[in-house]
C-alpha positions in Angstrom: 78.2 193.4 137.8 76.7 196.6 139.1 73.2 195.0 139.9 73.8 196.3 143.3 74.9 199.9 142.6 72.0 202.4 142.0 71.0 203.8 138.9 72.6 206.9 139.2 76.0 205.4 140.4 76.2 203.2 137.2 76.1 206.5 135.3 78.8 208.1 137.2 80.9 205.1 136.5 80.1 205.2 133.0 81.1 209.1 132.8 84.2 208.1 134.8 85.5 205.6 132.4 84.7 207.7 129.3 87.1 210.4 131.1 89.8 208.4 131.5 90.1 208.6 127.7 89.2 211.6 126.7 90.6 215.6 127.2 88.6 218.3 128.2 88.1 220.5 124.8 86.7 223.5 126.8 88.7 226.6 126.6 89.3 227.8 129.7 89.9 231.8 129.8 91.0 231.8 133.7 93.4 228.9 133.0 94.9 230.9 130.1 95.0 234.3 131.7 96.8 232.5 134.8 99.2 230.7 132.6 99.6 234.2 130.8 100.5 235.9 134.1 102.7 233.1 135.3 104.9 233.2 132.2 104.8 237.5 131.9 108.3 237.3 132.0 108.8 235.3 129.2 106.2 237.3 127.5 108.0 240.4 128.2 111.2 239.0 127.2 110.0 238.0 123.9 108.8 241.3 123.0 112.1 242.8 124.3 114.2 240.2 121.8 111.8 241.2 119.2 112.6 245.1 119.9 116.0 244.3 119.8 115.9 242.2 116.8 113.8 244.9 114.9 116.8 247.5 116.0 119.2 245.0 114.8 118.1 244.4 111.4 117.3 248.3 110.9 120.9 248.9 112.2 122.6 246.2 109.8 120.6 246.0 107.0 121.8 247.9 104.0 119.3 250.6 102.9 117.8 250.8 99.7 116.8 253.6 98.0 114.4 254.3 95.1 114.9 257.4 92.3 111.9 258.1 90.4 110.7 260.3 87.4 107.5 261.0 85.4 107.7 261.1 81.8 105.2 261.7 79.3 104.9 259.9 75.7 103.8 262.5 73.6 104.3 261.5 69.4 104.4 264.5 67.3 106.3 265.8 64.1 105.6 269.9 63.5 107.2 269.4 60.0 104.9 266.8 59.5 102.2 268.5 60.2 102.7 271.7 58.3 103.6 269.6 55.4 100.8 267.4 55.3 103.6 264.2 55.6 102.1 261.1 56.9 103.9 259.8 60.0 103.0 256.4 61.3 104.4 257.1 64.9 101.5 259.2 65.4 99.2 256.9 67.6 98.0 256.7 70.9 99.4 253.5 71.6 102.7 253.7 73.7 102.9 249.9 74.7 105.8 249.6 72.3 107.7 252.2 73.3 107.6 251.2 76.9 109.2 247.7 75.4 111.9 249.5 74.0 112.4 251.2 77.5 112.6 247.9 79.2 114.7 246.5 77.0 118.3 245.5 77.1 119.4 247.3 74.4 118.5 250.5 76.0 119.3 250.0 79.9 123.0 248.6 78.5 123.7 251.7 76.5 122.1 254.0 79.3 124.9 252.0 81.3 128.0 252.6 79.5 127.2 256.1 79.4 128.0 256.0 83.4 131.4 255.4 85.2 129.6 251.8 86.0 132.7 250.0 84.1 134.1 249.3 87.9 132.0 249.7 90.6 134.1 250.8 94.1 133.1 249.4 97.7 133.9 249.6 101.5 133.5 246.7 103.8 132.9 246.9 107.3 132.0 244.4 109.9 128.3 243.8 108.8 127.6 246.4 106.0 128.9 246.8 102.4 128.6 250.4 101.0 129.4 251.1 97.3 131.1 254.6 96.9 129.7 255.5 93.8 131.7 258.5 92.5 133.1 259.3 95.6 136.1 256.0 95.7 139.6 257.7 96.9 141.1 255.7 94.6 140.1 255.0 90.8 140.8 252.0 88.8 141.4 252.7 84.8 140.8 249.5 82.5 142.6 249.2 79.6 141.9 245.6 78.6 139.7 243.1 79.7 138.4 240.0 78.8 134.6 240.0 78.0 133.6 236.3 79.2 135.0 237.0 82.4 131.8 237.8 84.9 132.0 240.2 87.4 135.0 239.9 89.7 135.3 241.3 93.1 139.0 242.4 93.8 140.1 243.3 97.6 143.0 246.3 97.4 145.4 246.9 100.4 147.2 250.0 100.8 150.8 249.7 101.5 151.7 253.1 101.6 150.8 256.1 99.0 152.9 254.5 96.3 152.3 250.5 96.5 149.5 248.2 97.6 148.4 244.5 96.9 145.3 243.1 94.8 144.0 240.0 95.7 141.0 238.1 94.2 140.0 234.6 93.5 138.0 233.5 96.9 138.8 230.3 98.0 141.7 229.8 95.2 143.0 233.0 96.5 145.4 235.0 94.5 147.6 238.3 94.9 149.6 240.4 92.9 151.6 243.5 94.2 151.2 246.9 92.1 152.6 249.9 92.0 150.2 252.9 92.1 149.7 254.9 88.8 151.4 251.8 87.0 149.9 249.0 84.2 148.8 245.8 86.1 148.7 242.6 83.9 146.1 240.5 85.4 144.8 237.0 83.9 141.4 238.7 82.9 142.2 242.3 82.5 144.9 244.8 82.0 144.2 248.1 84.5 145.8 251.0 86.2 145.4 251.9 90.1 145.2 255.6 90.7 145.1 257.3 94.4 143.3 260.1 95.2 143.1 260.7 98.7 145.4 258.6 100.7 144.4 260.4 103.8 140.9 259.0 103.6 142.2 255.8 103.0 144.6 255.9 105.8 142.0 257.1 108.1 139.5 254.7 107.1 141.7 251.5 107.3 143.0 252.3 110.8 140.0 253.1 112.5 138.5 251.8 115.8 136.3 249.9 113.1 138.2 249.6 110.1 137.1 249.5 106.4 138.1 247.4 103.7 138.3 248.8 100.2 137.5 246.4 96.9 136.1 246.9 93.6 134.1 244.8 91.3 134.9 244.7 87.4 131.2 244.7 86.0 130.4 242.4 83.2 128.1 244.4 80.9 125.6 241.9 80.2 125.4 240.8 84.0 125.1 244.3 85.1 122.3 245.1 82.7 120.4 242.3 83.9 121.0 243.6 87.4 119.5 246.9 86.6 116.6 245.3 84.7 115.4 243.6 87.8 115.4 246.6 89.8 113.8 248.5 87.2 110.2 249.3 87.6 107.8 251.0 84.5 104.3 251.7 84.7 101.6 253.6 83.3 100.2 256.4 85.4 97.5 258.0 83.1 97.1 256.3 80.1 95.1 259.3 78.4 97.7 261.7 79.3 100.6 258.9 78.0 102.5 259.6 81.1 104.7 256.9 82.8 106.6 256.4 86.1 110.1 254.9 85.7 112.0 254.1 89.1 114.8 252.3 89.9 116.1 250.9 93.1 119.4 250.9 94.3 121.8 250.8 97.7 123.3 253.9 96.6 121.4 256.8 95.9 123.2 259.2 93.8 123.4 255.9 91.7 119.7 255.4 91.6 119.5 258.9 90.5 121.9 258.7 87.7 120.6 255.5 86.1 117.6 256.7 85.9 118.6 260.0 84.4 120.8 257.9 81.7 118.0 255.6 81.0 116.2 258.8 80.0 118.7 260.4 77.7 119.1 257.2 76.0 115.7 256.6 75.6 114.9 259.9 74.3 118.4 259.8 71.8 117.2 256.4 70.7 113.4 257.6 69.6 115.2 260.4 67.7 117.4 258.7 65.7 114.4 255.4 65.2 112.8 257.9 63.2 115.5 260.0 61.4 116.7 256.4 60.4 113.6 255.5 58.9 113.2 259.0 57.2 116.6 258.5 56.1 115.8 255.3 54.4 113.1 257.2 52.4 115.4 260.0 51.2 118.1 257.2 50.2 115.1 255.7 48.2 114.2 258.9 46.5 117.7 259.9 45.6 118.5 256.8 43.7 115.1 256.9 41.8 115.6 260.5 41.2 119.2 260.2 39.5 117.7 257.5 37.5 114.6 259.3 36.4 117.5 262.5 35.9 119.3 260.2 33.4 116.7 259.0 31.4 115.0 262.5 31.2 118.4 263.8 29.8 118.3 260.7 27.5 114.9 261.7 26.3 115.8 265.3 25.9 119.0 264.4 23.9 116.7 262.1 21.4 114.2 265.0 21.1 117.0 267.9 19.9 118.5 265.1 17.7 115.0 264.0 15.7 114.1 267.8 15.4 117.8 268.6 14.2 117.8 265.8 11.8 113.8 266.3 10.6 114.1 269.8 10.4 110.6 269.9 12.8 110.0 272.6 15.5 107.1 271.8 17.1 104.1 269.2 17.4 100.7 270.4 15.6 98.0 270.9 17.5 96.0 268.4 16.0 97.4 265.9 18.5 96.4 267.8 21.5 93.8 265.5 22.3 96.0 262.5 21.8 98.5 263.8 24.2 96.4 264.7 26.9 94.7 260.9 26.9 98.3 259.3 26.9 99.6 261.7 29.6 96.6 260.6 32.0 97.5 257.0 31.2 101.3 257.8 31.9 100.3 259.5 35.3 98.2 256.5 36.2 101.4 253.9 35.1 103.8 256.1 37.1 101.7 255.6 40.1 101.8 252.0 40.1 105.4 251.8 38.9 106.2 253.6 41.9 104.0 251.0 44.4 105.4 248.1 42.6 109.4 249.3 43.3 108.4 249.7 47.2 106.2 246.3 47.2 110.1 245.0 45.7 111.9 246.8 48.4 109.6 245.3 51.4 110.4 241.8 50.2 114.1 242.4 49.5 114.7 243.8 53.0 112.3 240.5 54.6 114.3 238.2 52.9 117.5 239.7 53.2 117.6 240.9 56.7 115.3 238.1 58.4 115.0 238.0 62.0 117.4 241.1 62.5 115.5 243.2 60.5 114.1 246.4 61.9 110.5 246.8 61.4 110.1 250.2 61.5 112.1 250.6 58.5 109.4 249.1 56.4 106.8 251.2 58.1 107.8 254.4 56.0 107.7 252.5 52.7 104.1 251.6 53.4 102.9 255.2 54.2 100.9 256.8 51.9 100.1 253.8 49.7 96.7 252.7 48.9 97.5 249.1 50.7 98.9 251.0 53.6 96.2 249.7 55.9 96.5 246.0 54.9 100.1 245.8 55.2 100.4 247.4 58.1 98.6 244.9 60.2 100.6 242.4 59.3 103.7 244.4 60.1 102.6 245.2 63.2 102.2 241.5 64.3 105.3 240.7 63.0 106.6 243.6 65.2 105.1 242.3 68.5 106.5 238.7 67.5 109.9 240.4 67.4 109.9 241.9 70.8 108.2 239.1 72.7 111.2 237.0 71.3 113.7 239.7 72.6 112.0 239.5 76.2 111.7 235.8 75.7 115.8 235.5 75.2 116.4 237.3 78.7 114.8 234.3 80.7 115.3 231.4 78.4 118.4 230.3 76.3 118.1 229.9 72.6 117.0 226.6 71.1 114.9 226.3 74.1 110.6 225.0 73.6 109.5 228.7 73.7 112.3 230.5 71.6 111.2 228.1 69.0 108.0 228.3 69.0 107.7 232.2 68.3 110.6 231.6 65.7 108.1 229.6 64.0 105.5 232.1 64.5 107.6 234.9 62.9 108.2 232.5 60.1 104.9 232.2 59.6 104.2 235.7 60.0 107.1 236.8 57.6 105.5 234.4 54.8 102.3 235.8 55.4 103.6 239.5 54.6 105.5 238.3 51.7 102.4 236.3 50.1 100.3 239.4 50.9 102.8 241.9 49.1 103.4 239.4 46.1 99.7 239.1 45.7 99.4 242.8 45.7 102.2 243.1 43.0 100.3 240.7 41.0 97.4 242.8 40.8 99.2 245.8 40.3 101.4 244.5 37.7 97.5 243.1 35.8 97.0 246.9 36.3 100.1 248.0 35.0 99.5 246.0 31.8 96.0 247.1 31.0 96.9 250.7 31.2 99.8 249.5 28.6 97.1 248.0 26.3 95.1 251.3 26.6 98.1 253.2 25.4 99.1 251.0 22.7 95.2 250.7 21.4 95.1 254.8 21.7 98.6 255.3 19.9 97.1 252.6 16.9 94.1 255.1 16.6 96.4 257.9 14.9 98.6 255.8 12.4 97.0 258.0 10.1 99.0 261.1 11.3 102.7 261.8 9.7 105.5 259.1 10.6 107.5 262.1 11.7 104.9 263.9 13.9 103.7 260.7 15.4 107.8 259.9 16.4 108.7 263.4 17.9 104.9 263.0 19.8 105.9 259.8 21.2 109.7 261.3 22.3 108.1 264.1 23.8 105.8 262.2 25.6 108.1 260.3 27.5 110.3 263.0 27.8 106.9 264.4 29.5 106.5 261.6 31.6 110.1 261.6 33.3 109.4 265.5 34.0 106.7 264.9 36.1 108.4 261.9 37.6 111.2 264.0 38.5 109.5 266.9 39.8 107.2 264.3 41.8 110.5 262.5 43.2 112.1 266.1 44.0 109.0 267.4 46.0 108.5 264.3 48.1 112.5 264.5 48.8 112.2 268.0 49.8 109.3 267.3 52.0 111.3 264.7 53.9 114.3 266.7 54.4 112.7 269.0 56.2 110.3 266.6 58.2 113.4 265.1 59.2 114.8 268.1 61.1 111.2 268.5 62.7 112.0 264.9 64.6 112.2 265.5 68.0 112.0 262.8 71.1 108.7 261.8 72.0 109.4 262.1 75.8 108.8 265.3 78.0 110.5 265.1 81.6 107.6 266.3 83.8 109.7 265.4 86.8 113.0 265.0 86.8 114.9 262.0 88.8 116.1 263.5 92.2 118.5 261.9 94.7 116.3 260.4 97.1 116.6 261.7 100.8 114.8 258.7 102.8 115.5 254.9 102.1 112.5 252.7 101.0 114.0 250.1 102.9 114.4 249.0 105.8 111.1 250.9 106.9 111.6 251.3 110.4 107.8 251.1 110.9 107.0 248.4 109.0 110.2 246.6 110.7 109.0 247.3 114.2 105.4 246.3 113.5 106.4 243.4 112.1 108.6 242.2 114.9 106.0 243.5 116.9 103.5 241.1 115.3 106.0 238.4 115.2 106.3 238.7 118.9 102.8 238.4 119.4 102.4 235.2 117.2 105.3 233.7 119.0 103.9 234.3 122.6 100.6 233.3 121.5 102.4 230.0 120.6 104.1 229.9 123.4 101.3 230.4 125.7 98.8 228.0 123.8 101.4 225.2 123.8 101.6 226.1 127.2 98.1 225.7 127.7 97.2 222.9 125.9 100.1 220.7 127.8 99.1 222.6 131.4 98.6 219.4 133.4 98.9 220.8 136.7 95.5 222.1 138.8 95.4 225.3 139.5 91.7 226.0 141.1 88.9 223.7 142.2 86.7 224.5 139.1 89.4 222.4 137.3 89.0 219.4 139.6 85.6 219.6 139.2 85.8 219.6 135.1 88.2 216.5 135.4 85.8 214.9 138.2 83.2 212.2 136.9 81.4 212.2 140.2 79.9 214.7 142.6 82.6 216.2 144.8 82.8 218.1 148.3 85.2 221.1 148.7 85.8 221.9 152.3 88.1 224.9 151.4 91.2 226.4 149.8 94.3 226.6 151.3 96.5 229.5 150.3 100.1 229.7 149.6 102.2 230.6 152.8 104.2 234.0 151.9 107.6 232.1 153.1 108.8 228.8 152.2 108.3 226.0 154.9 111.2 223.3 154.8 108.9 221.1 156.8 105.3 220.6 157.7 104.8 222.6 160.4 102.3 224.2 162.6 101.9 227.9 162.0 98.2 228.7 162.7 98.9 229.4 166.2 101.8 232.0 165.4 99.5 234.4 163.8 95.8 233.3 164.5 94.3 236.4 162.8 96.5 235.6 159.1 94.6 234.9 156.0 95.8 231.0 155.9 94.7 230.6 159.7 91.5 231.9 158.2 91.2 229.5 155.4 91.8 226.6 158.3 88.9 227.8 160.4 86.7 227.9 157.3 87.8 224.2 157.1 86.7 223.4 160.3 83.5 225.6 160.1 82.1 223.1 156.6 83.1 219.9 158.7 80.2 220.2 160.9 78.0 219.3 157.0 80.0 216.2 156.9 78.8 214.6 160.1 76.4 216.2 162.9 77.0 212.9 164.9 78.0 213.7 168.5 81.0 212.2 170.0 84.3 211.6 169.2 85.3 211.9 165.5 88.1 210.1 163.1 89.6 212.1 160.1 91.5 210.7 157.3 93.9 212.6 155.2 95.4 211.7 152.5 96.8 212.9 148.7 97.7 211.0 145.6 101.8 211.4 145.9 103.8 212.9 148.3 104.6 216.5 148.7 100.8 217.8 148.2 100.6 219.1 151.8 98.5 216.3 153.3 100.8 216.6 156.5 101.2 220.1 156.6 96.9 220.2 156.6 96.4 217.8 159.3 99.0 219.5 161.3 97.3 223.0 161.0 93.7 221.7 160.8 94.3 219.8 163.9 95.8 223.2 165.5 92.8 225.4 164.2 90.2 222.7 165.8 92.6 222.2 169.1 92.4 226.0 169.2 88.5 226.3 169.4 89.0 223.9 172.2 88.5 220.4 171.1 91.2 217.5 172.3 92.9 216.5 168.9 95.6 213.7 168.2 97.1 213.5 165.1 98.4 210.0 164.3 101.3 209.4 161.4 100.3 206.4 159.7 102.5 207.4 156.6 105.2 205.0 158.2 107.2 204.8 154.6 107.8 208.7 155.0 107.0 209.9 158.1 107.3 213.6 158.7 105.1 214.4 161.7 107.9 214.5 164.0 109.7 216.7 161.7 107.0 219.0 162.1 106.8 218.9 165.8 110.8 218.9 166.1 110.8 215.4 168.0 112.4 212.5 167.7 110.7 209.2 166.0 112.1 206.4 168.3 108.4 205.0 169.0 105.4 205.8 167.5 102.5 204.0 165.4 104.7 201.1 164.0 105.8 200.1 167.6 102.3 200.3 169.1 101.1 198.2 165.6 103.2 195.5 167.0 102.5 195.9 170.7 106.1 197.0 171.8 104.9 200.1 173.1 102.0 201.3 175.1 99.8 204.2 173.6 100.3 206.5 176.5 104.1 206.2 176.1 104.0 207.5 172.8 101.5 210.4 172.7 103.5 213.6 172.7 102.5 217.1 173.5 102.6 219.9 171.3 103.0 223.8 172.5 99.7 224.4 171.1 97.2 223.4 173.6 94.9 220.7 173.3 97.1 218.8 170.5 99.0 216.1 170.9 100.5 213.4 168.5 101.8 210.2 167.8 104.8 209.8 165.3 105.1 206.8 162.8 107.9 205.3 164.6 110.8 203.5 163.7 110.1 202.7 159.2 109.0 198.9 159.7 109.4 196.5 156.7 105.4 195.7 156.2 103.7 198.6 157.0 100.8 197.3 154.7 100.3 194.5 157.4 100.7 196.5 160.5 97.8 198.5 159.3 95.2 195.9 158.5 96.2 193.5 161.6 93.2 194.8 163.7 95.5 196.5 165.8 94.8 200.0 164.3 90.9 199.9 165.3 92.0 198.8 168.9 94.1 202.1 169.1 91.7 204.3 167.7 88.7 203.2 170.2 91.3 203.7 172.8 92.4 207.4 171.6 88.5 208.1 171.2 87.9 208.1 175.3 90.5 210.8 175.6 90.0 213.2 172.3 87.4 214.8 170.4 88.6 214.0 167.1 91.5 211.6 165.9 93.4 213.0 163.0 94.8 210.0 160.6 97.8 211.4 158.0 97.5 208.5 155.8 99.9 207.5 153.2 99.5 208.7 149.9 97.0 206.5 147.9 98.2 207.3 144.7 101.0 205.4 145.6 99.9 202.6 148.0 96.6 201.4 148.9 97.5 200.9 153.0 95.1 203.6 153.8 92.2 203.1 151.7 90.4 201.3 154.6 91.0 203.9 157.1 89.6 206.6 155.2 86.6 204.3 154.4 86.0 204.1 158.4 86.7 208.2 158.8 84.3 210.1 159.7 85.7 212.8 158.0 88.0 211.7 154.6 89.7 214.3 153.1 91.7 214.2 149.8 94.2 216.9 149.5 95.5 218.4 146.1 98.3 220.9 145.6 97.7 223.9 143.5 100.4 224.0 140.5 101.7 220.6 141.6 99.1 217.9 141.3 98.7 216.2 137.9 94.8 216.5 136.7 94.5 212.9 136.2 95.0 212.8 140.2 91.6 213.5 140.3 90.3 209.9 139.2 91.9 208.8 142.1 89.0 210.4 144.1 86.6 209.1 141.3 87.8 205.7 142.3 87.3 206.2 145.8 83.9 207.3 145.7 82.6 205.0 143.0 84.6 202.0 143.2 85.2 202.2 147.2 82.0 203.5 148.6 83.9 206.4 150.5 80.9 208.9 149.8 81.9 211.4 152.5 85.2 212.0 150.8 86.1 215.6 150.6 89.0 217.8 148.8 91.0 220.6 149.9 93.2 222.5 147.5 96.1 223.9 148.9 98.8 226.0 147.9 96.5 228.5 146.2 98.3 231.7 144.8 95.7 234.3 146.3 96.7 236.7 143.1 94.9 234.4 141.1 91.7 236.0 142.0 92.8 239.1 140.0 92.5 236.9 137.1 89.2 235.6 137.7 90.6 232.6 139.2 90.5 233.1 142.7 88.9 231.5 145.6 85.4 232.5 144.7 83.8 229.9 142.1 80.8 228.3 141.1 79.8 225.2 138.6 76.6 223.2 137.8 76.8 219.6 138.5 73.4 220.0 140.0 74.1 221.8 142.9 75.4 225.4 143.4 78.8 225.8 145.5 80.6 229.0 146.2 82.4 231.4 148.7 85.1 234.3 148.9 86.9 236.1 151.6 89.0 238.8 151.8 92.5 239.3 152.1 94.0 239.4 155.7 97.3 241.3 156.5 99.4 240.1 159.4 98.5 243.1 161.4 94.5 243.1 160.8 92.1 242.3 163.3 89.6 239.4 163.0 86.5 241.0 161.6 85.0 237.9 160.4 85.1 234.4 159.3 84.0 233.4 155.8 81.0 233.2 154.7 80.7 229.5 153.9 78.1 227.7 152.0 78.7 223.8 151.7 75.7 221.4 150.2 75.9 218.1 148.7 74.5 217.2 145.2 71.0 215.8 145.8 
């Protein structure tokens, strides 16, 4: 098919076909800057909207304040230190204290110490503010349904004495009330007292009125809300310093909650220690009473035995015997105490179950020989119990995670009981061994008198009880003193203060965020505009879209005023910028054809509106201005415009000449410009295509060449019809017109088709309507491209009043 086409032309056709199905993926910075400049108002508007949005957000967002305090958890008991009483709380690990501090129990108790059973609010047009401790009215609750969730109740003030309560949301209910009297509601019994009616009247009747309402808080729901806004973090593990922070819309409330939380934890911390010590004292007191009774019994027995047998005392011969038995008895007493403590531990675990306080077991273990082994197990049980409590605030009872941790707790309890039982068995074995030794020693002295032996036994029992009683009294005294030495582990290093500035909304962050959002929106907008940009804006774009070599005659700048119809303007101000551009094209025409004699120029475009008629008229005018005789033929008979440009009637013209109805000389019109004539299109024919190809046009052109140096034919757009292709092929100067910001990029394919398929090798292009301001963005009249040849030119801006200094420096070189 292409045997008659040269190899380089085949390659050009292949490139042309390939480009029909591919987009240009190269990033064009000049085009992007051009789109940015073209849409600069939208860009500025976007930033303006972003700034307005940030202002509205800052203005109508409820401020959030954060109150902070720094505490130090320092475990010490001065009395224990003096008395050398062991204390389990003397550890470096404060994780257990932090868990307690974050527990719902402490938070709930701290809330109960504040006036938060009822919360008071004002509602404006946009914002709702809590009036904590500054409400002009007060609600006193006498009874409420604990199952009721936090409920909003609006209050309307009719006058100083009466008002109305409204609640229920969609199912709205209301009740009239008298201030100061009890009000029975379905969910509560309350009384409303007005403290400052003047403020209420002023605020509710202002230009921007405020509405008052209050909320009866559910303590459990409110506790969860406080926990969600509570922050606790260790600042310095070595110094045991902890920062506690709470965020709230009311700054005074935030400070009060932090302060109350610290006070409640200090109170709980002391009470927990005292409770453990009190348990030890109760145990010691019960043992002292029992031993005291046994001692009284032993003392009576000795006195009765001495009185009955008339014996005053035991002889010295039994001193060694008594000493050895006393040593064994002391060992037995110690074992009995430890066995009693272990029995108490098992009893506590079995009776209290999961409700047990692990810290109540700890004092029972202090000072025992098995403290270390059992303490590890007790600590493990404590961690599991704390973990369960935390889990219950996020999951419901009976869920899989809760059941799993309950199973682990049960295993840990059984492990403690097994370990304690094993220790008890060992202690009982040791006790039995000691008892056997005591019996053996007693048997060795059966040769002693019976009365002396019996008295010795009674005396030994009394001595044992006395020692045991003395030991218990000493321990009770020590723990009684110790309990007075318990103080809170907390030292407040930096007390909570009322925050001055809100942490949210942060003006700088909000402004920066909205500014960044504006940048992203603008980038997105510009990128979308860039990706979908389909208008030709520069010669460089035409060259990139083309698959062949294009000859560029020049650029026509956009005229400073709107031109309603294509008309001759170069004669109005010959030194203007637009006149210079047409002179440049006139100069470049010599590189297309250097043959002598009359020439034929054919001007066409892809569609109507690209300026081919305007360029034909003004290019003819600028050439006629140089002394050449020029005539313009309007061959666009479907949509004629030449007669409008010269403001003449279109009674006769090319259509009447082609059907031989008129003579050529009768149809020639003379313009105001010397040497510039024109023939209008004439009446619109029903078959313009047949008229153009009937052969008469060639005769008309030959006739006109006898009189004119240049014949310019304003052809119909070849993108719509093919009438003018034959004329373009015959033209000495075939010119194809593109209009900046109007012509589509795919219009370049028509130029490629004319060059490659129709063999119009001399076809040159002109870019019309170029915005001269684009050159500031590197996208103006100076350009270059590499398609095997170099081409570039530039010109200065000509004011309408400037004198002509020089014409453009034009270089027009075709690809080899």
